[in-house]
N, CA, C and O atoms as a printed pandas DataFrame, in Angstrom:
     atom_number atom_name residue_name chain_id  residue_number  x_coord  y_coord  z_coord
0              1         N          MET        A               1    0.844   -1.166    0.000
1              2        CA          MET        A               1    0.000    0.000    0.000
2              3         C          MET        A               1    0.898    1.241    0.000
3              4         O          MET        A               1    1.819    1.336    0.811
4              5         N          ALA        A               2    0.640    2.178   -0.892
5              6        CA          ALA        A               2    1.432    3.393   -1.002
6              7         C          ALA        A               2    1.024    4.395    0.071
7              8         O          ALA        A               2   -0.145    4.489    0.443
8              9         N          SER        A               3    1.998    5.129    0.553
9             10        CA          SER        A               3    1.730    6.198    1.516
10            11         C          SER        A               3    1.451    7.489    0.773
11            12         O          SER        A               3    1.883    7.666   -0.366
12            13         N          GLN        A               4    0.734    8.386    1.417
13            14        CA          GLN        A               4    0.447    9.695    0.828
14            15         C          GLN        A               4    0.783   10.756    1.855
15            16         O          GLN        A               4    0.313   10.702    2.991
16            17         N          LEU        A               5    1.598   11.723    1.455
17            18        CA          LEU        A               5    1.985   12.827    2.325
18            19         C          LEU        A               5    1.137   14.046    1.981
19            20         O          LEU        A               5    1.064   14.439    0.816
20            21         N          ASN        A               6    0.502   14.643    2.973
21            22        CA          ASN        A               6   -0.300   15.849    2.790
22            23         C          ASN        A               6    0.290   16.966    3.638
23            24         O          ASN        A               6   -0.123   17.153    4.782
24            25         N          PRO        A               7    1.257   17.716    3.093
25            26        CA          PRO        A               7    1.856   18.787    3.895
26            27         C          PRO        A               7    0.968   20.023    3.922
27            28         O          PRO        A               7    0.240   20.304    2.969
28            29         N          TYR        A               8    1.040   20.750    5.022
29            30        CA          TYR        A               8    0.360   22.036    5.164
30            31         C          TYR        A               8    1.447   23.064    5.438
31            32         O          TYR        A               8    1.979   23.132    6.546
32            33         N          LEU        A               9    1.772   23.854    4.442
33            34        CA          LEU        A               9    2.868   24.811    4.520
34            35         C          LEU        A               9    2.340   26.225    4.349
35            36         O          LEU        A               9    1.331   26.449    3.680
36            37         N          THR        A              10    3.034   27.175    4.962
37            38        CA          THR        A              10    2.655   28.571    4.845
38            39         C          THR        A              10    3.820   29.346    4.251
39            40         O          THR        A              10    4.962   29.187    4.681
40            41         N          PHE        A              11    3.534   30.178    3.270
41            42        CA          PHE        A              11    4.560   30.976    2.599
42            43         C          PHE        A              11    4.140   32.436    2.591
43            44         O          PHE        A              11    2.955   32.763    2.663
44            45         N          ASP        A              12    5.130   33.299    2.503
45            46        CA          ASP        A              12    4.885   34.734    2.444
46            47         C          ASP        A              12    5.105   35.224    1.012
47            48         O          ASP        A              12    6.056   35.953    0.735
48            49         N          GLY        A              13    4.212   34.813    0.109
49            50        CA          GLY        A              13    4.298   35.268   -1.274
50            51         C          GLY        A              13    5.216   34.472   -2.177
51            52         O          GLY        A              13    5.401   34.848   -3.334
52            53         N          THR        A              14    5.804   33.374   -1.688
53            54        CA          THR        A              14    6.736   32.594   -2.506
54            55         C          THR        A              14    6.282   31.147   -2.693
55            56         O          THR        A              14    7.096   30.282   -3.017
56            57         N          ALA        A              15    5.014   30.880   -2.495
57            58        CA          ALA        A              15    4.528   29.498   -2.508
58            59         C          ALA        A              15    4.792   28.794   -3.834
59            60         O          ALA        A              15    5.316   27.680   -3.842
60            61         N          ARG        A              16    4.440   29.423   -4.954
61            62        CA          ARG        A              16    4.615   28.763   -6.248
62            63         C          ARG        A              16    6.089   28.433   -6.499
63            64         O          ARG        A              16    6.413   27.317   -6.904
64            65         N          GLU        A              17    6.976   29.393   -6.262
65            66        CA          GLU        A              17    8.411   29.172   -6.461
66            67         C          GLU        A              17    8.920   28.044   -5.567
67            68         O          GLU        A              17    9.680   27.186   -6.016
68            69         N          ALA        A              18    8.502   28.048   -4.310
69            70        CA          ALA        A              18    8.939   27.009   -3.372
70            71         C          ALA        A              18    8.437   25.634   -3.795
71            72         O          ALA        A              18    9.199   24.667   -3.794
72            73         N          MET        A              19    7.158   25.542   -4.158
73            74        CA          MET        A              19    6.604   24.244   -4.544
74            75         C          MET        A              19    7.255   23.701   -5.814
75            76         O          MET        A              19    7.478   22.496   -5.930
76            77         N          GLU        A              20    7.557   24.574   -6.755
77            78        CA          GLU        A              20    8.256   24.131   -7.977
78            79         C          GLU        A              20    9.657   23.631   -7.637
79            80         O          GLU        A              20   10.127   22.660   -8.231
80            81         N          PHE        A              21   10.325   24.281   -6.694
81            82        CA          PHE        A              21   11.639   23.813   -6.253
82            83         C          PHE        A              21   11.526   22.447   -5.585
83            84         O          PHE        A              21   12.280   21.531   -5.915
84            85         N          TYR        A              22   10.585   22.303   -4.644
85            86        CA          TYR        A              22   10.408   21.017   -3.961
86            87         C          TYR        A              22   10.106   19.903   -4.948
87            88         O          TYR        A              22   10.620   18.794   -4.798
88            89         N          ARG        A              23    9.281   20.175   -5.955
89            90        CA          ARG        A              23    8.980   19.158   -6.957
90            91         C          ARG        A              23   10.239   18.771   -7.718
91            92         O          ARG        A              23   10.448   17.593   -8.009
92            93         N          SER        A              24   11.092   19.761   -8.047
93            94        CA          SER        A              24   12.322   19.454   -8.787
94            95         C          SER        A              24   13.272   18.590   -7.961
95            96         O          SER        A              24   14.018   17.785   -8.519
96            97         N          VAL        A              25   13.251   18.749   -6.641
97            98        CA          VAL        A              25   14.124   17.977   -5.757
98            99         C          VAL        A              25   13.513   16.617   -5.417
99           100         O          VAL        A              25   14.202   15.597   -5.445
100          101         N          LEU        A              26   12.214   16.610   -5.095
101          102        CA          LEU        A              26   11.570   15.396   -4.601
102          103         C          LEU        A              26   10.881   14.578   -5.683
103          104         O          LEU        A              26   10.570   13.405   -5.477
104          105         N          GLY        A              27   10.639   15.201   -6.849
105          106        CA          GLY        A              27    9.945   14.515   -7.927
106          107         C          GLY        A              27    8.448   14.574   -7.731
107          108         O          GLY        A              27    7.947   15.276   -6.853
108          109         N          GLY        A              28    7.745   13.834   -8.551
109          110        CA          GLY        A              28    6.289   13.782   -8.453
110          111         C          GLY        A              28    5.621   14.822   -9.331
111          112         O          GLY        A              28    6.278   15.557  -10.068
112          113         N          ASP        A              29    4.313   14.868   -9.236
113          114        CA          ASP        A              29    3.510   15.819  -10.000
114          115         C          ASP        A              29    3.079   16.946   -9.080
115          116         O          ASP        A              29    2.788   16.728   -7.904
116          117         N          LEU        A              30    3.041   18.143   -9.625
117          118        CA          LEU        A              30    2.637   19.304   -8.859
118          119         C          LEU        A              30    1.383   19.895   -9.479
119          120         O          LEU        A              30    1.362   20.244  -10.660
120          121         N          LYS        A              31    0.343   20.002   -8.672
121          122        CA          LYS        A              31   -0.884   20.658   -9.099
122          123         C          LYS        A              31   -1.078   21.865   -8.193
123          124         O          LYS        A              31   -1.212   21.718   -6.978
124          125         N          VAL        A              32   -1.094   23.042   -8.772
125          126        CA          VAL        A              32   -1.183   24.273   -8.000
126          127         C          VAL        A              32   -2.563   24.886   -8.169
127          128         O          VAL        A              32   -3.029   25.091   -9.290
128          129         N          ASN        A              33   -3.206   25.173   -7.059
129          130        CA          ASN        A              33   -4.478   25.895   -7.042
130          131         C          ASN        A              33   -4.325   27.068   -6.087
131          132         O          ASN        A              33   -3.576   26.987   -5.114
132          133         N          THR        A              34   -5.024   28.146   -6.361
133          134        CA          THR        A              34   -4.970   29.315   -5.483
134          135         C          THR        A              34   -6.259   29.417   -4.682
135          136         O          THR        A              34   -7.278   28.835   -5.052
136          137         N          PHE        A              35   -6.206   30.164   -3.578
137          138        CA          PHE        A              35   -7.417   30.412   -2.798
138          139         C          PHE        A              35   -8.449   31.116   -3.656
139          140         O          PHE        A              35   -9.648   30.881   -3.510
140          141         N          GLY        A              36   -7.987   31.980   -4.554
141          142        CA          GLY        A              36   -8.903   32.692   -5.442
142          143         C          GLY        A              36   -9.723   31.776   -6.321
143          144         O          GLY        A              36  -10.849   32.114   -6.684
144          145         N          GLU        A              37   -9.178   30.619   -6.673
145          146        CA          GLU        A              37   -9.899   29.656   -7.504
146          147         C          GLU        A              37  -10.977   28.907   -6.719
147          148         O          GLU        A              37  -11.967   28.458   -7.297
148          149         N          PHE        A              38  -10.787   28.771   -5.399
149          150        CA          PHE        A              38  -11.689   27.948   -4.610
150          151         C          PHE        A              38  -12.477   28.707   -3.561
151          152         O          PHE        A              38  -13.399   28.106   -3.009
152          153         N          GLY        A              39  -12.203   30.015   -3.210
153          154        CA          GLY        A              39  -12.861   30.729   -2.127
154          155         C          GLY        A              39  -12.134   30.499   -0.845
155          156         O          GLY        A              39  -10.904   30.541   -0.889
156          157         N          LYS        A              40  -12.817   30.226    0.463
157          158        CA          LYS        A              40  -12.202   30.203    1.790
158          159         C          LYS        A              40  -11.386   28.965    2.044
159          160         O          LYS        A              40  -10.352   29.063    2.704
160          161         N          GLN        A              41  -11.810   27.717    1.527
161          162        CA          GLN        A              41  -11.023   26.487    1.652
162          163         C          GLN        A              41  -11.562   25.443    0.695
163          164         O          GLN        A              41  -12.633   25.613    0.113
164          165         N          MET        A              42  -10.809   24.357    0.533
165          166        CA          MET        A              42  -11.173   23.277   -0.392
166          167         C          MET        A              42  -11.637   22.028    0.329
167          168         O          MET        A              42  -11.989   21.040   -0.317
168          169         N          TRP        A              43  -11.645   22.049    1.651
169          170        CA          TRP        A              43  -12.038   20.851    2.376
170          171         C          TRP        A              43  -12.774   21.253    3.654
171          172         O          TRP        A              43  -12.648   22.380    4.131
172          173         N          GLY        A              44  -13.526   20.333    4.183
173          174        CA          GLY        A              44  -14.176   20.526    5.472
174          175         C          GLY        A              44  -15.345   21.484    5.438
175          176         O          GLY        A              44  -15.548   22.221    4.473
176          177         N          ASP        A              45  -16.095   21.456    6.498
177          178        CA          ASP        A              45  -17.253   22.331    6.629
178          179         C          ASP        A              45  -16.859   23.719    7.106
179          180         O          ASP        A              45  -17.360   24.722    6.599
180          181         N          VAL        A              46  -15.961   23.773    8.082
181          182        CA          VAL        A              46  -15.507   25.046    8.632
182          183         C          VAL        A              46  -13.993   24.963    8.809
183          184         O          VAL        A              46  -13.477   23.966    9.314
184          185         N          TYR        A              47  -13.290   26.003    8.396
185          186        CA          TYR        A              47  -11.836   26.038    8.500
186          187         C          TYR        A              47  -11.412   27.390    9.047
187          188         O          TYR        A              47  -12.031   28.408    8.739
188          189         N          GLY        A              48  -10.385   27.405    9.838
189          190        CA          GLY        A              48   -9.834   28.653   10.330
190          191         C          GLY        A              48   -8.374   28.490   10.689
191          192         O          GLY        A              48   -7.884   27.381   10.901
192          193         N          GLN        A              49   -7.688   29.622   10.753
193          194        CA          GLN        A              49   -6.305   29.583   11.204
194          195         C          GLN        A              49   -5.980   30.858   11.953
195          196         O          GLN        A              49   -6.567   31.914   11.717
196          197         N          LEU        A              50   -5.017   30.729   12.875
197          198        CA          LEU        A              50   -4.590   31.872   13.661
198          199         C          LEU        A              50   -3.192   31.614   14.189
199          200         O          LEU        A              50   -2.692   30.490   14.147
200          201         N          VAL        A              51   -2.576   32.662   14.681
201          202        CA          VAL        A              51   -1.311   32.543   15.400
202          203         C          VAL        A              51   -1.581   33.046   16.810
203          204         O          VAL        A              51   -2.018   34.181   16.999
204          205         N          ASP        A              52   -1.319   32.191   17.803
205          206        CA          ASP        A              52   -1.635   32.572   19.173
206          207         C          ASP        A              52   -0.560   33.495   19.763
207          208         O          ASP        A              52    0.422   33.814   19.094
208          209         N          LYS        A              53   -0.748   33.917   21.006
209          210        CA          LYS        A              53    0.161   34.891   21.612
210          211         C          LYS        A              53    1.566   34.341   21.837
211          212         O          LYS        A              53    2.481   35.106   22.143
212          213         N          PHE        A              54    1.754   33.019   21.691
213          214        CA          PHE        A              54    3.067   32.405   21.811
214          215         C          PHE        A              54    3.747   32.225   20.456
215          216         O          PHE        A              54    4.851   31.686   20.373
216          217         N          GLY        A              55    3.077   32.683   19.393
217          218        CA          GLY        A              55    3.626   32.559   18.046
218          219         C          GLY        A              55    3.365   31.215   17.399
219          220         O          GLY        A              55    3.942   30.910   16.355
220          221         N          VAL        A              56    2.505   30.405   18.001
221          222        CA          VAL        A              56    2.198   29.074   17.470
222          223         C          VAL        A              56    1.074   29.181   16.448
223          224         O          VAL        A              56   -0.017   29.647   16.776
224          225         N          PRO        A              57    1.332   28.748   15.193
225          226        CA          PRO        A              57    0.259   28.776   14.193
226          227         C          PRO        A              57   -0.697   27.601   14.394
227          228         O          PRO        A              57   -0.260   26.468   14.600
228          229         N          TRP        A              58   -1.991   27.870   14.334
229          230        CA          TRP        A              58   -3.038   26.857   14.464
230          231         C          TRP        A              58   -3.817   26.803   13.151
231          232         O          TRP        A              58   -4.141   27.833   12.560
232          233         N          MET        A              59   -4.106   25.591   12.714
233          234        CA          MET        A              59   -5.029   25.358   11.596
234          235         C          MET        A              59   -6.082   24.405   12.113
235          236         O          MET        A              59   -5.748   23.330   12.610
236          237         N          VAL        A              60   -7.349   24.775   12.009
237          238        CA          VAL        A              60   -8.421   23.912   12.492
238          239         C          VAL        A              60   -9.412   23.634   11.376
239          240         O          VAL        A              60   -9.714   24.500   10.554
240          241         N          ASN        A              61   -9.906   22.414   11.368
241          242        CA          ASN        A              61  -10.872   21.960   10.396
242          243         C          ASN        A              61  -11.992   21.283   11.178
243          244         O          ASN        A              61  -11.757   20.270   11.836
244          245         N          VAL        A              62  -13.190   21.822   11.117
245          246        CA          VAL        A              62  -14.317   21.271   11.853
246          247         C          VAL        A              62  -15.284   20.640   10.860
247          248         O          VAL        A              62  -15.779   21.312    9.955
248          249         N          VAL        A              63  -15.546   19.368   11.027
249          250        CA          VAL        A              63  -16.444   18.644   10.132
250          251         C          VAL        A              63  -17.694   18.260   10.913
251          252         O          VAL        A              63  -17.600   17.687   11.999
252          253         N          ALA        A              64  -18.849   18.570   10.370
253          254        CA          ALA        A              64  -20.112   18.224   11.020
254          255         C          ALA        A              64  -20.278   16.712   11.042
255          256         O          ALA        A              64  -19.873   16.036   10.097
256          257         N          PRO        A              65  -20.869   16.164   12.111
257          258        CA          PRO        A              65  -21.110   14.723   12.160
258          259         C          PRO        A              65  -22.066   14.297   11.030
259          260         O          PRO        A              65  -22.973   15.033   10.639
260          261         N          HIS        A              66  -21.827   13.100   10.535
261          262        CA          HIS        A              66  -22.662   12.591    9.443
262          263         C          HIS        A              66  -23.805   11.774    9.976
263          264         O          HIS        A              66  -24.613   11.264    9.201
């Protein structure tokens, strides 16, 4: 069974350049989508992110029970 890596990375305006570099080093296929193409998020019912007073970035995804 193949493994799948789902990274969650944050960039300050250099995301496309960074992802193209990572693909050149690690291989694989790169599919790039922007927030503008999808609106607030591409998964989950509710999504949010923040940086707390300790500088820790939080990403939360809340899914309604089925």
